[in-house]
C-alpha positions, 0 to 999 in steps of 0.5 A: 358615756356608757349610759349614753351608748346604752341608751342609744343601743336601746333606741337603735333596737326599738327602731329596728323593732318598730321598722319590721312589720309582719302582715298576715295573710289576706291582710294589708296596711297602708304606710304613709311617709311624711303624711303622703301615701308611700305603699301598701304592705304585703303579707309577710315581713316588711321593713319600713322607717319607723320615724317617717312612715306611719300606718293609716288607720282605717274604720272598720266594723264587726258584729258581736253575739253575746250570751243571749244571742243579741247582735252587737255592732262595734266600730273600731279603728285599726291600721290592718285592712281585712282583704277577706269577704266581709259580711255586714248585717244591717239593722232592721229598717222601715221602708214603704212600698209603691202602694203605701205600705209600710214594711220592715226589711232586715239585709245583709251585704257581702263585700270585699276590699280590692283596693286598699288605697281607695278604701282608705283615701276615697271615702272617710268611714267606709262601714258607715258609707256602705251602710247609708248607701244600702239604706238608701238604695234599698228604699228606692228599689222597694219604693218602685215595687208593690207589696206583693212584688216585694214578697215574691221578688227577693231575687230581683230586688237582690240583683238590683241591689247588688248591681247599684251598690257595686257600681257606686261603691267601685271608686271606694276600692270595693267590690259588692259580691252579694245582697240577701233580704233576710225578713220581710215583715209587713204590718200586723193588719196586712199579715192577718189579710194575707192569712185570710187571702191565703185561706180563702184561696186554699178553700177555693182550690179545695172546692175546685179540686172536689168539684173536678173530682166530682166531675171525673167520677161522673164522667167515668161513671157515665162512660162505664154505664154506656159501655155496659149498655153497649156490651149488653145490646151487642150481646142481645144482638148476637143472641137475636142473630144466633136465634134467627139463624138458628130458627132459619136453619131449622125451617130450612131443615123443615122445609127440605123434610117437607120437600122431600116428602111432597116429592115422595108423595107426589111420585107414589100418587103419580104412580097410581094415577092420582092427583097430589094437589087433592091429597095434599089439601085433604091433609091440610084439612085433617090437620086444621080439624085436629087443631079445632078440636083441641081448643074444645069446640064442639061445633065445627062449621064446615066451609062451603066447598066441603063436598070438594073436600070430602071428595078429596078424602075419597081420592085419598082412600082410594090412593091408599087402597091402591098403595096396599095392593 
């Protein structure tokens, strides 16, 4: 009898121990009672009936990294559902672009379980379903783009993938937060062609920059030469103007002096009742003969009106005599 009581006590303790379930933060567990959904456990201490209540397992996937840095993908069945955001790093897969170029793409998916019951009852293998959906969706999205668009439109591809995957996985109680393309690797011959194109483009840009620099240099040099010529011409102009103004002032001074001299001579000759015109003509003849003598001419030809000139000399002599008296 004592053995039965001890066994019964041990059985009750085991039942009580199995009836207490502790759920960690950001985790949950689906409880089925007699094969049907009963409740979703919250974090903390939960009480269940050990015999009629059982936890429903869910397929889960995680990635391990060995000492060589190789990713190892592992699948497990566990009754605990992680409610935190989870990252799935999918293996590299081959896709074909719209222009029939085969490329390899490696993608990462960030998702979160928001309805644990749906993630258990609406899909049999959640990680496998998410991976297959991501791969097929990626083939469809990349198949609508050319190679150049695929290489330059990562943000667009990520946005399209996230929207499609989030809509398709909503019935599984999953929220897709983000999709990232890690690597886009075209074939080797395409890479060589792209490198040649890139070098040709850089050479073209360098040639254009060199030509533009030469053009700018020539323009600046011509503008500098033009400004120099303009400044020089402006300086010559100002110099000629100043020289002309100086000559004009000098001529005005000479003319004023001559006019004053002529007025004085005219006044003097008029006072002696002489002819100022003959006096001036005689002076001009004398100056002209001086100039001819300076040129070394031994023969001097007198004009036909030399007698009038001689008369002017005589009148000049009389005027001078009168002026001496």
